[in-house]
N, C-alpha and C positions, 0 to 999 in steps of 0.2 A: 504494500500500500504506500502511496505517495506520502512523504512526511508532512506536506502541507495539508493534505486531506485528513490525515490523522490528527493534526493540530486543530483543524477546523471542527472535526467531530468532538474532540475533547473540550474545546471552548464552548461548543453548543451544549454539551452535557453540563458544564458549569453554569452556563446561562440559564438553561431550563430549570436546574435545581434552585438557582437564586430567585428566579421568577416565582416558582412554586412556593418557596419558603416565605417570601416577602409579600405574597398576595393577600388581599382582603376580600377579593371578589371571586366567586366560583369560576367564572370564565377565564380569568387570568391564571388561576391555579390549574385549570384544565389545559390551558395553552402551554404552561411550563411543563406539565407532564407529557404532553404530546411532543414538545421539542426534545425531551429526553428520549422518548420512544424512537423518534425518527433519527436521532443522532447515534443511538447504540446499535441499531440494526445493521448498518454497514460494518461496524466494528465486530459484530458477531459473525457475519458472513464473509469476512475478508480472506479466509483461506481457500475459498472456492471448492471446498469438499462438499459432496452431497449431504453429509450429516450436518455441516455448518449451515447450509442453505435451509435444510429441514428445521433446524433449531431456530433460525431467524424467522421462518414462517410461523412456527408455533409461538414464538415470543410475540410477534406482531398480532396474531389472532387473539391471544389472551389479553394483551394490552388494549386492543381495540374494543373487546367485549367489556373490559373493566372501565374503560373511558366512557362507553355508552351508559353503563350503570351509574357512573359518577355524574354525568350530565342529567340523566333521568332523575337521580336523587336530588340534584340541585333544582331542577324544574319543579318537582313536587314540593320541595321546601319553599321555593319562591311563590308557588301557587297558594300555599296555605298561610305563609307569613307576610307575603308582599315584599320581601327583601331578598337580594342575592348575596347578602353578607355571609361570610363563612362562620362568624361567631353566633349567628342566629339559627342554629340547627335545632329546632324544637319539635318537629313532627316525627313521630316514631317510625313511620314507614321510610322516610328519607334518611333517618339515622341508620336503620337496618341496611338499606341499599348502599349507603356510603361506606359502612363497615365492610360489607361484602365486596365492594369495588376495591377498597384499599387492601383487603386481604388477598384478592386476586392479583393485584399489581405487585404486592410484596412476595407472593408465593407462600402464604401462610396456610397452615392446615385448616380446612380440608381442601384448599385450592392449590395444593403444592405439587400435583402430579406432573405438571409441565416443567417445573423448575429444574429437576435433576438432568433432564435431557437437554436443556438449553445451556 
């Protein structure tokens, strides 16, 4: 892999993490998580081995499903509370969906079956 490309992906990972940590709005937190997802996929599949490509596809599919759950959770919360603020997570359904989405993104039990293969 080109050193400039590797540097760009590494800087994108740091940028996405910084955006996610410093956000107060659900959409900016989601954007930071998506920047991280899109920056790490080329790093996973850089060896051009079929297993690496398979791992990158599995990673992308799990992260896309978890991002969908995160956005759905934030929409339910905004619908019930009228705010998109992260600190106002009061609805139980949105709390459950957010916990599920974060568990999928982190590879926690019981959503960990994809993690060892990646």
